C-alpha positions as CSV (number, residue, x, y, z in Angstrom):
1,M,61.5,13.9,46.2
2,A,61.0,16.3,43.3
3,K,57.5,17.8,43.2
4,I,55.5,17.4,40.0
5,Q,53.2,20.2,39.0
6,T,51.0,20.9,36.0
7,K,51.1,24.4,34.5
8,F,49.7,26.2,31.5
9,V,52.5,28.1,29.9
10,C,52.5,30.6,27.0
11,Q,55.0,29.4,24.4
12,A,55.5,33.0,23.2
13,C,56.3,34.9,26.4
14,G,56.7,32.2,29.0
15,A,53.9,33.4,31.3
16,S,52.3,30.6,33.4
17,F,48.7,30.2,34.4
18,S,46.7,27.9,36.6
19,K,44.2,27.1,33.8
20,W,44.1,27.0,30.1
21,L,43.4,30.3,28.3
22,G,42.7,30.9,24.6
23,R,44.6,34.2,24.7
24,C,47.6,35.0,26.8
25,T,46.9,37.9,29.1
26,E,50.6,38.9,29.2
27,C,51.6,39.2,25.6
28,G,48.1,39.0,23.9
29,A,49.0,36.1,21.7
30,W,46.2,33.6,20.7
31,N,46.4,29.8,21.0
32,T,49.9,29.8,22.5
33,V,49.0,28.5,26.0
34,S,49.7,24.8,26.4
35,E,49.8,22.4,29.3
36,E,53.2,21.4,30.7
37,T,54.2,19.0,33.4
38,V,57.1,20.6,35.4
39,R,59.1,18.7,37.9
40,E,60.5,21.2,40.4
41,R,63.6,20.3,42.3
42,P,63.7,20.9,46.0
43,R,65.8,23.9,46.8
44,G,68.2,24.1,49.7
45,A,69.2,27.1,51.6
46,A,71.6,29.2,49.6
47,A,74.7,30.6,51.1
48,A,74.3,34.3,51.8
49,A,76.5,36.6,49.6
50,R,78.5,39.4,51.2
51,A,78.5,42.9,49.6
52,V,82.0,44.3,49.1
53,P,83.3,47.6,47.8
54,L,83.5,47.8,44.1
55,S,87.1,48.9,44.2
56,E,88.0,45.5,45.8
57,V,86.5,43.5,43.0
58,E,88.9,42.3,40.4
59,A,87.6,42.8,36.8
60,D,87.2,39.7,34.7
61,K,89.7,39.1,32.0
62,F,88.1,37.4,29.0
63,A,90.1,34.9,27.1
64,R,89.3,35.1,23.4
65,V,90.1,32.5,20.7
66,P,89.8,33.6,17.1
67,T,87.9,31.3,14.8
68,G,89.8,32.2,11.7
69,I,86.6,33.7,10.1
70,G,87.4,37.4,10.2
71,E,83.8,38.7,9.9
72,L,82.6,36.5,12.7
73,D,85.5,37.3,14.9
74,R,85.0,41.1,14.4
75,I,81.3,40.8,15.4
76,L,82.1,38.8,18.5
77,G,84.8,41.4,19.5
78,G,87.9,39.5,18.5
79,G,86.8,35.8,18.7
80,V,84.8,33.5,20.9
81,V,85.1,34.0,24.6
82,L,85.9,31.0,26.7
83,G,83.1,30.8,29.2
84,G,80.8,32.9,27.0
85,V,77.4,31.7,25.6
86,T,76.3,32.9,22.1
87,L,72.9,32.4,20.6
88,V,72.7,32.5,16.8
89,G,69.2,32.8,15.2
90,G,68.0,32.9,11.6
91,D,65.6,31.5,9.1
92,P,65.8,27.8,8.2
93,G,68.4,27.1,5.5
94,I,70.1,30.5,5.9
95,G,73.4,29.0,6.8
96,K,73.7,29.0,10.6
97,S,74.9,25.4,10.8
98,T,77.3,25.9,8.0
99,L,78.9,29.0,9.5
100,L,79.2,27.5,13.0
101,L,80.7,24.2,11.6
102,Q,83.3,26.3,9.8
103,A,84.0,28.2,13.1
104,L,84.5,25.0,15.0
105,A,86.9,23.8,12.2
106,G,88.9,27.0,12.7
107,L,89.1,26.4,16.4
108,A,90.1,22.8,15.8
109,S,92.9,23.9,13.5
110,R,94.4,25.6,16.6
111,K,94.6,22.2,18.3
112,L,91.6,22.9,20.5
113,R,89.1,20.2,21.2
114,V,85.6,21.1,20.0
115,L,82.3,19.4,20.1
116,Y,79.4,19.7,17.7
117,V,76.0,18.5,19.0
118,S,73.5,17.8,16.3
119,G,69.9,17.5,17.4
120,E,68.3,18.0,14.0
121,E,70.5,15.8,11.7
122,S,72.0,12.4,11.9
123,A,75.7,11.9,12.4
124,G,76.1,10.9,8.8
125,Q,74.4,14.0,7.5
126,T,76.6,16.3,9.6
127,A,79.7,14.4,8.6
128,A,78.8,14.7,4.9
129,R,78.4,18.5,5.3
130,A,81.7,18.7,7.2
131,R,83.5,16.9,4.4
132,R,82.0,19.2,1.8
133,L,83.2,22.2,3.8
134,G,86.6,20.8,4.4
135,A,85.9,20.9,8.1
136,D,87.0,17.3,8.8
137,Q,90.7,17.8,8.5
138,N,91.3,17.8,12.3
139,D,89.5,14.6,13.3
140,A,91.4,14.2,16.5
141,H,90.2,17.6,17.8
142,M,86.7,17.8,16.3
143,L,84.1,15.6,17.9
144,L,80.5,15.0,16.9
145,L,77.5,14.0,19.0
146,A,74.1,13.3,17.4
147,D,71.7,13.3,20.4
148,T,68.8,15.2,21.8
149,Q,69.3,14.5,25.5
150,L,70.8,17.2,27.6
151,E,72.3,14.5,29.9
152,S,74.2,13.0,27.0
153,V,75.6,16.4,26.1
154,E,76.7,17.0,29.7
155,A,78.3,13.5,29.8
156,A,80.3,14.3,26.6
157,I,81.4,17.6,28.0
158,D,82.6,15.8,31.2
159,E,84.4,13.1,29.2
160,H,86.2,15.3,26.5
161,R,86.5,18.7,28.2
162,P,86.1,20.7,24.9
163,A,87.2,24.3,24.5
164,A,84.0,25.1,22.5
165,I,80.7,23.4,21.7
166,V,77.9,24.1,19.2
167,V,74.4,23.0,20.0
168,D,72.3,22.7,16.8
169,S,69.6,23.5,17.8
170,V,68.7,24.4,21.4
171,Q,65.0,23.8,20.6
172,T,65.7,20.1,19.9
173,I,67.5,19.3,23.2
174,R,65.4,17.9,26.0
175,C,66.1,17.5,29.7
176,A,64.9,14.2,31.0
177,G,64.0,15.7,34.4
178,L,61.1,17.6,32.8
179,E,58.0,16.0,31.4
180,S,57.3,18.6,28.8
181,A,58.3,18.2,25.1
182,A,61.4,19.6,23.6
183,G,61.2,23.2,22.5
184,T,58.7,24.2,25.1
185,V,59.3,27.2,27.4
186,S,60.2,25.0,30.4
187,Q,62.7,22.9,28.3
188,L,64.3,26.0,26.7
189,R,64.8,27.6,30.1
190,E,66.3,24.5,31.7
191,V,68.5,23.5,28.8
192,T,69.9,27.0,28.2
193,A,70.4,27.7,31.9
194,R,72.3,24.4,32.4
195,I,74.5,24.8,29.4
196,T,75.3,28.4,30.4
197,E,76.1,27.3,34.0
198,R,78.5,24.6,32.6
199,A,80.1,27.0,30.2
200,K,80.8,29.5,33.0
201,R,82.0,26.8,35.4
202,D,84.2,24.8,33.0
203,G,85.4,27.7,30.8
204,F,84.3,26.6,27.4
205,A,82.6,28.7,24.7
206,A,79.1,27.6,23.9
207,L,77.3,28.6,20.6
208,L,73.6,27.8,20.5
209,V,71.6,27.7,17.3
210,G,68.1,29.1,17.8
211,H,64.9,28.8,15.7
212,V,63.0,32.0,14.7
213,T,59.3,32.6,14.4
214,K,57.6,33.7,11.2
215,D,58.2,37.4,12.0
216,G,61.9,36.8,12.3
217,S,62.3,37.0,16.1
218,L,63.9,34.3,18.1
219,A,61.5,31.5,19.2
220,G,60.8,31.2,22.9
221,P,60.5,33.7,25.7
222,K,62.7,36.7,26.0
223,V,64.4,35.2,29.0
224,L,66.3,33.0,26.6
225,E,68.1,36.0,25.2
226,H,68.7,37.4,28.7
227,L,70.4,34.1,29.8
228,V,73.1,34.2,27.1
229,D,76.0,36.7,26.7
230,T,75.7,37.3,22.9
231,V,72.8,37.2,20.5
232,L,73.6,37.1,16.7
233,S,71.0,37.3,13.9
234,F,71.8,35.7,10.6
235,E,69.8,37.3,7.8
236,G,69.4,37.1,4.0
237,E,67.0,36.4,1.2
238,R,66.7,32.9,-0.2
239,G,67.1,34.2,-3.7
240,H,70.4,36.0,-2.9
241,A,73.8,34.5,-2.1
242,L,74.6,37.4,0.4
243,R,74.1,36.9,4.1
244,T,74.5,39.4,6.9
245,L,75.3,38.6,10.5
246,R,74.3,41.2,13.1
247,A,75.0,41.5,16.8
248,Q,71.8,42.3,18.7
249,K,73.5,41.9,22.1
250,N,77.1,41.5,23.1
251,R,78.4,41.6,26.7
252,F,82.0,41.3,25.4
253,G,82.0,43.8,22.6
254,S,80.0,46.1,20.4
255,A,76.4,45.3,19.7
256,T,76.2,47.3,16.5
257,E,78.6,45.4,14.2
258,V,77.5,43.6,11.0
259,G,79.4,41.0,8.9
260,V,78.7,40.1,5.3
261,F,79.1,36.6,3.9
262,E,78.4,35.0,0.5
263,M,76.9,31.5,0.4
264,R,78.8,29.1,-1.8
265,A,78.9,25.4,-2.4
266,E,82.0,25.1,-0.3
267,G,80.5,27.1,2.6
268,M,80.3,30.7,3.8
269,R,82.9,33.0,2.3
270,E,83.8,36.4,3.8
271,V,83.0,39.4,1.7
272,E,86.0,41.8,2.0
273,S,84.4,44.7,0.1
274,P,80.7,44.6,0.6
275,S,80.1,47.9,-1.0
276,A,81.6,46.8,-4.3
277,L,79.4,43.7,-4.2
278,F,76.2,45.6,-3.4
279,L,76.8,48.1,-6.2
280,A,78.2,45.6,-8.8
281,E,75.0,45.4,-10.8
282,R,73.7,48.9,-10.2
283,P,72.0,50.4,-13.3
284,R,73.4,53.7,-14.6
285,G,71.1,56.6,-15.2
286,A,68.0,54.9,-13.9
287,P,65.3,57.0,-12.2
288,G,64.7,55.9,-8.6
289,S,68.2,54.5,-8.0
290,V,70.3,56.3,-5.3
291,V,73.4,55.1,-3.5
292,A,73.2,55.5,0.3
293,A,76.2,55.6,2.7
294,T,75.3,53.6,5.8
295,A,77.3,52.8,8.9
296,E,77.0,49.6,10.8
297,G,79.2,49.6,13.9
298,A,82.8,50.4,12.9
299,R,82.1,49.7,9.2
300,A,80.7,52.0,6.5
301,L,78.7,50.4,3.7
302,L,77.4,51.7,0.4
303,V,74.0,50.2,-0.7
304,E,71.7,50.9,-3.5
305,V,68.2,52.2,-2.7
306,Q,65.7,51.5,-5.4
307,A,62.2,53.1,-5.6
308,L,59.4,52.7,-8.0
309,V,56.3,55.0,-7.9
310,G,53.7,53.1,-9.9
311,S,50.3,54.0,-11.3
312,T,47.5,55.8,-9.4
313,A,45.7,53.4,-7.0
314,S,42.2,52.6,-8.2
315,G,39.4,51.2,-6.2
316,G,41.3,51.0,-2.9
317,S,44.3,52.2,-0.9
318,P,47.6,52.6,-2.6
319,R,50.1,49.8,-2.1
320,R,53.2,50.3,0.1
321,T,55.9,47.6,-0.2
322,A,59.3,47.9,1.4
323,N,62.2,45.4,1.4
324,G,65.2,46.2,3.5
325,V,63.6,49.2,5.3
326,E,60.8,49.2,7.9
327,A,57.4,49.8,6.3
328,S,56.6,52.3,9.0
329,R,59.7,54.3,8.0
330,L,58.6,54.4,4.4
331,A,55.1,55.6,5.4
332,M,56.6,58.4,7.4
333,L,58.9,59.5,4.6
334,L,56.1,59.6,2.1
335,A,54.1,61.9,4.5
336,V,57.1,64.2,4.9
337,L,57.7,64.2,1.2
338,E,54.2,65.3,0.5
339,R,53.8,67.9,3.3
340,R,57.3,69.3,3.4
341,G,58.7,68.6,-0.1
342,G,55.6,69.2,-2.2
343,Q,55.8,65.7,-3.8
344,L,52.2,64.4,-4.1
345,I,53.0,60.7,-4.1
346,G,50.4,59.6,-1.6
347,Q,47.9,58.5,-4.2
348,Y,50.3,56.3,-6.1
349,D,51.5,52.7,-5.5
350,V,55.0,52.8,-4.0
351,F,57.7,50.0,-4.0
352,L,61.0,50.3,-2.2
353,N,63.9,47.9,-2.2
354,I,67.5,47.8,-0.9
355,A,69.3,45.9,-3.6
356,G,71.2,42.7,-2.7
357,G,68.8,41.6,0.0
358,V,70.5,43.7,2.7
359,R,68.5,45.3,5.5
360,V,69.2,48.8,6.7
361,E,68.1,49.7,10.2
362,E,69.7,53.1,10.8
363,P,67.7,56.3,10.1
364,A,70.5,57.9,8.1
365,V,69.2,56.1,5.0
366,D,66.1,58.5,5.1
367,L,67.5,61.1,2.7
368,A,68.5,58.5,0.1
369,V,65.0,56.9,0.3
370,A,63.3,60.3,-0.1
371,L,65.4,61.2,-3.1
372,A,64.9,57.8,-4.7
373,L,61.1,58.2,-4.4
374,A,61.2,61.7,-5.8
375,S,63.5,60.6,-8.6
376,S,61.1,57.8,-9.6
377,F,58.1,60.1,-9.3
378,R,59.6,62.7,-11.5
379,A,61.3,60.2,-13.9
380,K,64.6,62.1,-13.5
381,P,67.7,60.1,-12.4
382,I,70.1,61.2,-9.7
383,P,73.7,61.5,-11.0
384,D,75.7,58.3,-10.8
385,D,78.6,59.9,-9.0
386,V,76.5,61.1,-6.0
387,V,76.2,59.4,-2.6
388,V,73.6,60.4,-0.1
389,F,73.0,60.0,3.7
390,G,71.1,61.8,6.4
391,E,68.1,61.4,8.8
392,I,64.9,63.3,8.0
393,G,62.7,64.6,10.8
394,L,59.0,65.2,10.7
395,A,59.5,68.9,10.1
396,G,61.5,68.1,7.0
397,E,64.9,68.9,8.6
398,V,67.9,66.8,7.7
399,R,69.7,65.7,10.9
400,G,73.2,64.7,11.4
401,A,74.6,61.1,11.1
402,S,77.3,59.4,13.1
403,R,80.6,58.4,11.5
404,A,80.3,60.9,8.6
405,A,84.0,60.8,7.9
406,A,83.9,56.9,7.6
407,R,81.0,57.1,5.2
408,L,82.7,59.7,3.0
409,A,86.0,57.8,3.0
410,E,84.2,54.7,1.8
411,A,82.4,56.6,-0.9
412,A,85.7,58.1,-2.1
413,A,87.3,54.7,-2.2
414,M,84.4,53.5,-4.4
415,G,85.0,56.3,-6.9
416,F,82.2,58.7,-6.0
417,K,82.8,62.4,-6.6
418,R,80.0,64.1,-4.6
419,A,78.1,63.6,-1.4
420,V,74.8,65.1,-0.2
421,G,74.2,65.0,3.5
422,P,73.5,67.1,6.6
423,R,75.3,70.4,7.1
424,S,77.5,68.8,9.8
425,A,79.0,66.4,7.2
426,S,80.3,69.3,5.1
427,E,83.0,69.8,7.8
428,S,84.5,66.5,6.8
429,T,86.6,67.9,3.9
430,D,89.5,65.5,4.0
431,S,87.8,62.7,2.0
432,G,88.4,64.3,-1.4
433,L,84.7,64.4,-2.1
434,E,82.6,67.5,-2.9
435,V,80.4,67.5,0.1
436,V,77.1,69.4,-0.1
437,G,75.4,70.0,3.2
438,V,71.6,70.6,3.3
439,R,69.4,71.7,6.2
440,T,66.1,70.6,4.9
441,L,64.6,68.0,2.5
442,S,63.4,70.9,0.3
443,E,67.0,72.0,-0.2
444,A,68.0,68.5,-1.2
445,L,65.2,68.2,-3.7
446,D,66.1,71.6,-5.2
447,L,69.6,70.3,-5.9
448,F,68.4,67.7,-8.3
449,F,64.9,68.7,-9.4
């Protein structure tokens, strides 16, 4: 007989307690501990594994299948891996279901049987979206299941033996063997673990849609991300059509890749030249506007950094607003600008934005941010034909950036004439650009001001 126990589990980190607590002692979150009834299965004695020399172990050969969506395939490392489990997270309405439905349609066009499990929408709603996207052209190979029971999903897998499945979303699927509600820590662990086990055993690709919290992180305990092979994050602003897909973890490829999509009525469209799209509406000769050369994985992107230094703060602390860049990074750069660059901006309201709704995580955008702030503060524009990149340290030094040659090549392809970056970048002279290397922030400021 399975033993039934009652536990109090934190829905944020998964820690369990013998009694209810107002604040989780593990992660510090308030009002996240709830009671769950867990039915534990009896465990038999496991067969002992034998350690063998590493040289005798044959390396796994991963079978990949392209989805036909170039940006998605590149982020995954060449396509979905049969036997691999991918978790895709993002804000509601960002386009996760649309993208994965298109991916399944691409696999079905290769005469592979695929299964879409809808736990949030009815079968009719999902079918209507598939027809709008043109994803219903391979009816014989594309199957739909609208159910929230894990046992029903496993029965459909046994019956149809699909090559790939999409579970939308994993928080809505519930295991009947557990008394807790769908979306709780116990259910998430059980559902994800069983789907992962089936994917490894039967050799099909599993793509799971995951909810996110208000701060943008994946809902549920971190163990959920450890169970899967790949974690993708779908990002974008509701007011913008652009969407970015980032790899946060990938056991079968690079975890630094990023893909760019455009949301349209007919679905997600790949953006072949993101730099051109990001700079399409860039104002000319405007103070506070600087083009930064960033690198995401194997791709170099040009983005516009916009800064606005407002009026003197009165009656309180000055405002600091950053979109697309970490607020802590902005605060650090303001301090360096004041102490090392002589730009007394600390008493003013400061607003920073990466145009197009894109988010830049790498520190090589520092120099562009600093120059944009100084440009707005001094009301003097940076020349339109200049591209900037480089990390800034607390001593005001400009540090080197990876993939400098790729950044310069992308800038040259977009018609820029000059580049300002770290001294190491000046060695990349085959791009056709005039590369000016600077050692410190003060040197970069002296070039333009």
